Every structure is written in structure tokens, then in C-alpha cells.
C-alpha positions as CSV (number, residue, x, y, z in Angstrom):
1,M,99.1,87.9,110.9
2,A,101.5,89.1,108.4
3,Y,100.7,92.4,107.3
4,A,101.8,94.2,103.7
5,L,101.5,97.3,102.7
6,V,100.4,97.7,98.8
7,I,100.7,100.8,96.7
8,N,99.3,101.5,93.5
9,S,100.5,104.9,92.3
10,G,99.0,107.1,89.3
11,S,100.1,110.4,88.0
12,S,97.7,112.3,90.2
13,S,96.7,109.3,92.6
14,I,97.6,107.0,95.0
15,K,95.7,103.9,96.0
16,F,96.8,101.7,99.3
17,Q,96.1,98.9,101.1
18,I,97.2,97.4,104.7
19,V,96.5,93.8,104.0
20,D,96.6,90.7,106.1
21,T,98.1,88.0,103.8
22,T,96.7,85.6,105.8
23,A,93.0,86.7,105.5
24,D,90.5,85.0,103.1
25,A,90.0,86.5,99.4
26,S,86.8,87.7,100.4
27,E,87.4,89.8,103.5
28,D,87.9,93.4,103.3
29,P,91.4,94.9,103.4
30,F,92.5,95.9,107.1
31,V,92.9,99.4,105.7
32,S,92.5,100.6,102.1
33,G,92.5,104.5,101.0
34,V,93.0,106.6,98.2
35,V,94.8,110.0,97.6
36,E,93.2,111.8,94.8
37,Q,93.9,115.2,92.7
38,I,97.8,115.3,93.4
39,G,99.1,118.5,92.3
40,E,95.8,120.2,91.6
41,D,93.7,123.0,93.1
42,G,91.9,120.6,95.4
43,G,93.0,117.3,97.2
44,K,91.2,114.5,98.7
45,L,91.8,111.5,100.8
46,T,89.7,109.0,101.7
47,V,90.5,106.0,104.0
48,K,88.3,103.0,105.1
49,T,89.1,100.9,107.9
50,G,86.7,98.9,110.6
51,G,83.8,99.7,108.3
52,H,84.3,103.3,108.5
53,K,85.0,106.0,106.2
54,H,87.2,108.9,106.9
55,V,87.4,112.0,104.5
56,V,90.0,114.9,104.4
57,Q,90.1,117.5,101.8
58,T,92.9,119.5,101.5
59,P,95.4,120.6,98.5
60,I,98.1,117.9,98.2
61,A,101.3,119.0,96.3
62,N,102.9,115.7,95.4
63,H,103.1,112.0,96.4
64,T,105.5,112.4,99.2
65,E,102.7,115.0,100.8
66,G,99.9,112.7,99.9
67,L,101.4,109.2,101.5
68,D,102.6,111.8,104.2
69,L,99.0,112.9,105.4
70,S,97.6,109.1,104.7
71,F,100.0,107.5,107.2
72,N,99.6,110.6,109.8
73,L,95.6,110.0,109.5
74,L,96.1,106.3,109.7
75,N,98.3,106.6,112.9
76,D,96.0,108.7,114.5
77,L,93.1,105.8,113.9
78,G,95.6,103.5,115.6
79,V,96.0,101.4,112.3
80,G,99.1,103.1,111.0
81,P,102.0,101.4,109.3
82,D,104.3,101.4,112.4
83,Q,101.4,100.1,114.8
84,V,100.5,97.0,112.7
85,D,103.9,95.6,112.2
86,L,104.6,95.4,108.6
87,K,106.5,93.1,107.0
88,A,107.0,94.4,103.1
89,V,105.6,96.7,100.7
90,G,104.3,95.7,97.8
91,H,104.1,97.7,94.2
92,R,102.0,97.4,91.5
93,V,104.0,98.4,88.2
94,V,102.3,98.2,85.1
95,H,104.7,97.4,82.4
96,G,107.5,94.9,83.1
97,G,108.5,94.5,79.2
98,L,110.4,91.4,78.8
99,L,112.6,92.0,81.3
100,F,110.4,91.1,84.3
101,S,108.1,87.7,84.3
102,R,107.8,87.4,88.1
103,P,107.4,89.7,91.0
104,V,110.9,91.1,92.2
105,V,112.7,92.7,95.1
106,I,113.2,96.2,94.2
107,T,117.0,97.2,94.2
108,D,118.6,100.4,92.6
109,E,119.1,98.2,89.5
110,V,115.7,96.8,89.3
111,L,114.4,100.5,89.6
112,G,116.6,101.5,86.8
113,M,115.1,98.5,84.5
114,I,111.8,99.8,85.2
115,R,112.9,103.4,84.6
116,D,114.4,101.8,81.0
117,L,110.7,100.9,80.5
118,I,109.2,103.8,80.1
119,P,108.9,104.7,76.5
120,L,106.2,101.3,76.9
121,A,104.2,103.0,79.5
122,P,104.9,106.6,79.3
123,L,101.6,107.2,81.5
124,H,102.0,104.5,84.0
125,N,105.7,103.4,84.8
126,P,106.6,107.2,85.7
127,A,104.0,107.2,88.3
128,N,104.7,104.0,89.5
129,I,108.4,104.8,90.0
130,D,107.3,108.1,92.1
131,G,105.2,105.7,94.3
132,I,108.3,103.5,94.8
133,E,110.7,106.2,95.5
134,V,108.6,107.9,97.7
135,A,107.8,104.8,99.8
136,Q,111.3,103.6,100.0
137,K,112.6,106.9,101.7
138,M,109.2,106.4,104.3
139,F,110.1,102.6,105.2
140,P,113.8,102.1,103.9
141,E,114.0,99.3,106.6
142,L,111.2,97.4,104.8
143,P,111.7,95.0,101.5
144,H,110.0,96.5,98.7
145,I,108.7,94.3,96.0
146,A,107.4,94.9,92.4
147,V,104.6,93.1,91.0
148,F,104.0,93.6,87.1
149,D,100.7,93.8,85.3
150,T,102.5,92.1,82.4
151,G,104.3,89.3,84.1
152,F,101.6,86.4,83.7
153,F,101.7,86.8,80.1
154,H,105.3,86.1,79.7
155,T,104.7,82.7,78.8
156,L,102.7,84.0,75.3
157,P,104.0,81.7,72.6
158,P,105.2,83.6,69.3
159,A,101.9,83.2,67.2
160,A,100.1,85.1,70.1
161,A,102.8,87.5,71.1
162,L,104.2,88.8,67.8
163,Y,102.7,91.6,65.6
164,A,102.9,91.2,61.8
165,I,104.9,94.3,61.3
166,N,108.3,94.5,60.3
167,N,110.8,92.4,62.4
168,R,113.4,94.9,62.6
169,V,110.9,98.0,63.7
170,A,109.4,95.5,66.1
171,G,112.6,94.9,67.7
172,D,114.3,98.1,68.0
173,Y,110.9,99.7,69.8
174,G,109.8,96.7,71.8
175,I,106.7,95.8,69.9
176,R,104.6,93.3,70.6
177,R,101.6,91.6,72.9
178,Y,102.5,92.1,76.7
179,G,99.1,91.8,78.0
180,F,97.8,93.6,81.0
181,H,95.5,92.5,84.2
182,G,97.8,89.9,84.6
183,T,97.8,89.7,88.5
184,S,93.9,89.4,88.2
185,H,93.7,87.1,85.7
186,E,96.4,84.8,87.5
187,F,94.7,85.2,91.1
188,V,91.4,84.1,89.5
189,S,92.7,81.4,87.4
190,K,94.5,79.7,90.1
191,Q,91.4,79.1,92.0
192,V,89.4,77.9,89.5
193,P,90.9,74.2,89.0
194,A,89.8,73.4,93.0
195,L,86.4,75.1,92.5
196,I,85.5,72.6,89.7
197,G,87.4,69.7,90.9
198,R,90.1,69.5,88.2
199,D,94.0,69.3,88.3
200,P,95.4,72.6,87.5
201,K,97.8,71.0,85.1
202,H,94.8,69.7,83.3
203,T,92.9,72.8,83.2
204,R,91.8,74.7,80.0
205,Q,90.0,78.1,81.0
206,I,88.8,81.4,79.7
207,T,89.1,84.2,82.4
208,L,87.1,87.8,81.7
209,H,88.2,90.7,83.8
210,L,85.4,93.1,82.9
211,G,85.9,96.4,84.9
212,N,86.2,100.0,83.5
213,G,89.3,98.4,81.7
214,A,88.3,94.9,80.4
215,S,90.7,92.0,79.2
216,C,90.2,88.5,78.6
217,A,92.8,85.5,78.7
218,A,93.0,81.8,77.3
219,I,95.2,79.9,80.0
220,H,96.2,76.4,79.3
221,N,97.3,74.0,82.1
222,G,98.1,77.5,84.4
223,A,100.1,79.4,81.4
224,A,98.5,81.8,79.4
225,I,98.6,81.2,75.7
226,D,96.7,84.5,74.6
227,T,95.1,87.5,75.9
228,S,93.2,90.4,74.5
229,M,95.3,93.7,75.5
230,G,98.3,94.4,73.6
231,L,101.5,96.7,73.5
232,T,99.4,98.7,75.8
233,P,96.0,98.3,77.7
234,L,94.1,100.3,74.8
235,A,93.6,96.7,72.7
236,G,91.2,94.1,72.8
237,L,87.7,94.2,74.3
238,V,85.5,97.4,74.3
239,M,86.1,99.1,77.7
240,G,84.4,101.9,79.8
241,T,86.1,104.7,78.2
242,R,88.7,103.1,76.0
243,S,87.7,101.9,72.3
244,G,89.4,98.3,72.1
245,D,90.3,96.9,68.9
246,I,89.9,99.5,66.0
247,D,91.2,99.8,62.4
248,P,94.7,101.5,63.1
249,G,93.8,103.3,59.7
250,I,91.6,105.2,61.9
251,V,94.5,107.1,63.9
252,F,96.0,108.0,60.2
253,H,92.5,109.3,59.5
254,L,92.0,111.3,62.3
255,Y,95.8,112.8,61.9
256,R,95.3,114.0,58.7
257,Q,91.9,115.8,59.5
258,G,93.9,118.0,61.8
259,I,93.3,116.2,65.2
260,S,97.1,116.1,67.1
261,I,98.2,112.7,68.1
262,D,97.7,114.0,71.9
263,E,94.1,114.5,71.3
264,I,93.6,111.1,69.5
265,D,95.0,109.3,72.4
266,D,92.7,111.1,75.0
267,L,89.8,110.2,72.6
268,L,90.7,106.4,72.3
269,N,91.8,106.2,76.0
270,R,89.2,108.5,78.1
271,K,86.3,109.4,75.6
272,S,85.9,106.1,73.7
273,G,84.3,102.5,74.5
274,V,81.0,102.5,76.1
275,K,81.3,106.1,77.2
276,G,82.0,107.3,73.6
277,L,79.0,105.4,72.4
278,A,76.3,106.2,75.2
279,G,77.6,108.9,77.1
280,V,78.4,107.2,80.0
281,N,80.9,104.1,81.5
282,D,78.8,103.0,84.6
283,F,77.2,100.0,83.7
284,R,74.4,100.8,86.6
285,V,73.8,103.9,84.6
286,L,73.7,102.1,81.5
287,R,71.3,99.9,82.5
288,E,68.8,102.4,83.6
289,M,69.2,104.3,80.1
290,I,68.4,100.7,78.3
291,E,65.2,100.4,80.5
292,D,64.3,104.0,79.2
293,D,64.8,102.8,75.7
294,N,68.1,105.2,75.1
295,Q,69.2,104.1,71.5
296,D,72.5,105.0,72.0
297,A,72.9,102.9,75.2
298,W,71.4,100.0,73.4
299,A,73.7,100.5,70.6
300,A,77.0,100.7,73.2
301,Y,75.6,97.4,75.3
302,N,75.2,95.6,71.9
303,V,78.8,96.5,70.6
304,Y,80.1,95.9,74.0
305,I,78.9,92.2,74.0
306,H,79.2,91.6,70.2
307,N,83.2,92.2,71.0
308,L,83.2,90.1,74.1
309,R,81.7,87.0,72.6
310,K,83.7,87.4,69.5
311,Y,86.9,87.1,71.8
312,I,85.3,84.1,73.9
313,G,84.7,82.4,70.3
314,A,88.4,82.7,69.7
315,Y,89.8,81.5,72.4
316,M,87.5,78.6,72.4
317,L,89.1,77.4,69.4
318,Q,92.5,78.5,70.6
319,L,92.3,76.1,73.9
320,G,90.5,73.4,71.8
321,R,88.5,72.3,74.7
322,V,87.3,74.5,77.6
323,D,86.4,73.2,80.9
324,A,86.0,76.8,82.8
325,I,84.9,80.4,81.8
326,T,85.1,82.8,84.5
327,F,83.9,86.5,85.3
328,T,85.6,88.7,87.3
329,A,86.1,92.1,88.5
330,G,83.4,94.9,88.8
331,V,81.3,94.3,85.8
332,G,82.0,90.6,85.5
333,E,81.2,90.1,89.0
334,N,77.8,92.0,89.5
335,D,76.1,92.7,86.1
336,Q,74.1,89.3,85.3
337,D,73.0,90.7,82.3
338,V,76.5,90.9,80.8
339,R,77.4,87.2,81.9
340,W,74.1,86.1,80.4
341,D,74.3,88.0,77.1
342,A,77.8,87.0,76.6
343,L,77.1,83.3,76.6
344,A,73.6,83.1,75.4
345,G,72.8,80.6,72.7
346,L,76.0,78.5,73.1
347,E,74.5,75.3,74.4
348,N,75.8,73.5,71.5
349,F,79.2,74.2,72.5
350,G,78.4,72.8,76.1
351,I,78.0,76.3,77.4
352,K,74.4,76.5,79.8
353,V,74.0,79.3,82.5
354,D,71.6,78.6,85.1
355,P,69.5,81.8,85.3
356,E,68.5,81.6,88.7
357,K,72.3,81.1,89.8
358,N,73.1,83.7,87.8
359,K,70.8,86.1,89.3
360,L,72.5,85.7,92.8
361,P,74.3,88.6,94.4
362,N,78.1,88.8,94.5
363,D,79.1,86.7,97.6
364,G,82.3,85.2,97.0
365,P,83.2,82.6,94.3
366,R,80.4,80.5,93.0
367,I,79.3,78.4,90.1
368,I,76.7,79.9,87.9
369,S,76.6,77.1,85.3
370,T,73.7,74.3,85.1
371,D,74.4,71.1,86.6
372,D,74.6,69.4,83.2
373,S,76.9,72.0,81.6
374,K,80.0,70.6,79.9
375,V,81.7,73.9,80.6
376,T,81.9,75.2,84.3
377,V,80.8,79.0,84.1
378,L,81.8,80.8,87.2
379,V,82.0,84.2,89.1
380,V,85.4,84.4,91.0
381,P,86.0,87.7,92.8
382,T,89.6,89.0,91.9
383,N,91.5,90.8,94.7
384,E,95.0,92.2,93.2
385,E,95.9,93.9,96.4
386,L,95.7,90.5,98.4
387,A,97.8,89.0,95.7
388,I,100.4,91.7,95.6
389,A,100.5,91.6,99.2
390,R,101.0,87.7,99.4
391,Y,103.8,88.0,96.7
392,A,105.6,90.8,98.7
393,V,105.3,88.8,101.8
394,A,106.7,85.6,100.3
395,L,109.6,87.3,98.5
396,A,110.3,88.9,101.8
397,G,111.1,85.6,103.2
398,L,108.8,85.5,105.7
């Protein structure tokens, strides 16, 4: 067994897993946990291991205290980092800019470069840095590896990456399409060729990461050629709480009506999308509302599907030939209606979803298209933590 600790540090939370990198992608992690409400009045630590859940509620002042509390509990349970022979620590870093196209061993120089990228991800990179610095103090003897959400999209051609704004302004402020969810898109897309019996170097596919955050990617022979998210994770598909693509003039209009930039930021990132239209962002609840003939829920769902189909169609044209369309993440893996409606009526394009296969419960990678469908449609569960853990162990030279 080769264990790695994976840390995903947010501004007021820390998600972590201890992963056996030799395990199958469908297996539950050896340990998973989340520290919530850091620096707030309340605080909560939840740990899952061996089929059991353990919850501690106590004020948690900062990230150091949160990880200390987590690892002390794990030690009490006999599954602490010192008890499972950790080989490396993998850190999710949201933005790598143009500096990082692949995972890297974290040095002082690398940490400084990640800090320089804070203007591109002011909400995410500072929290990622906090997690790195705390973990380095706790595990100074272990190699620490940064894995970047943007890395997989380093291959985007200029036609997809550049925005049609002034070149000098774009260059001065680093404005371009970077893309996100790259670890998930890469992890899933690498599994597809074997599942459909094609050479990875001759496979054209569309991957749909549909969770509370959502993005899609066009992947040509293993390299991303387009993706829906842009400079930030706000662009592209309609999401749980994010608007996705909108007329940028909306921002100016709201600002001129007296709404502040911070309020607009909060509106578009946290109070829009499905939640903004229907009041909820959990698709299970949305489905119940639709069954009760709630018109706001119907509108939200239809907007979501309309936008998703628009991107699928665009990427079909970009690729020229599509061998596979793959659904992943929480909604993509579990909501059969989203999958069906996203691809309904596309038989003339060689896309035929089998209604019975589509209804099967989420149980590992599977094909849900008919046997005579020219385009293979799949559901492939994502596992970003396992991907990060494998990168960490590989870069540690183990």
C-alpha cells in the first residue's frame, strides 16, 4: 500500500483524505474528513473511516487548529497519518495560471509563485496556501505536491484561450481562459478509451463534470482543446449557485443601479444558477419541486438543460467527430433525467441513450448508450482525490 494525504483547503474549511493510491478508483478512501466553520462561532469536524462516521463540534480558530484536531482524532481511531506510513502530501491548488501545467513538488520558490497568482484567484489560492503552510509544518519530512485545477487546460489553442479584448490589457492582467475541474476531466477522460476499446491517441470526447460547480471539456486525442470555465470558475454552464455565461453588461447595469462589486460577486457566484431561479441547488429537491409542478423549478431545470445542450453541440463541431460523451460528478453520475434530457433527440447525430441502462444506479464506470449508437455515452465516476494522491506519490519518486 502507498498512502498519501490529500488536502483541499478553503477559506473556512479543510477537506482531507488519506488515500491508498493502489486502490481501485471505485473504492471508498481509507479516511475522509472535513473541517467546517473555521474562525466562526461554531466549528465542526467530520471524519469517516471503516464505514463509521465521527463528528466533533467545537470552535476551531484557524487551519492549524483544524488539522491538529483532525489528526488527533485519527490517531485515537488508529488511522492517523503517523500510523499508516504516509508517503506524500498532495494539495489541490485552484489556479496555476500559465506558470504550472503539471503537478510540482512544492518548494519555497513554487510557493512564492502560487502566491503571485493570488490576483487570478483571490478567494481560492490564499486558502490553498494556508493549507500548504500548515501541512508543511506538521509533516516537514514528507514531500508536498501541488496539483492545479487549471493544469489540464494548458493545451488550449489560442482560438479557445484568448478573449477578444485589447491584447495589452489582457497581457497586463493575465486575462485568458484557464479552465477548472481539470483534475476531474483528465482523470475521467483517461479511463474512457479503454472502456470503449479505442486508442487514446485517436479518441475524441466530450466530458461533462456536473456537480454543484459544472464544466465541460472537448478533448482531442488526450489533449483539451476547449472548456467552458474561463478566467474564473464562474463562466460556462449554469451551475448550482453560479450563473454561468451572462452578458457582461449585466455587471455594469447592476453597478450603475447602486449594487456594489462585492454584492454582484456574491450574487453571481452564490445566489444565481439553479438556486437563483428555483431557490434550491440540490437536484434531488429540485426534482421533487418539479414533480409538484413548481414553475420556478421547471424554469431552472430547462435553463440548465438548454445551456448544457448548447455546449455539447458546440464541442461536437469543434471536435468534428465525437467518439464518447461522458457524464461525471454528483449530478452527472446520479441524475438520470439530466443525462437523458441533455442528449434527447440527437439520434441523427449518432447519439442514442439506452433508457434502461441510463436508469441503472451509480455503480462504477458504465456505458449507457445503445449498442448501435455511433457515439458511446458513458457514466464514469470521478475521483479527484485519488488522482491527486497518485500524482503526489509519483512525484515523490515512490
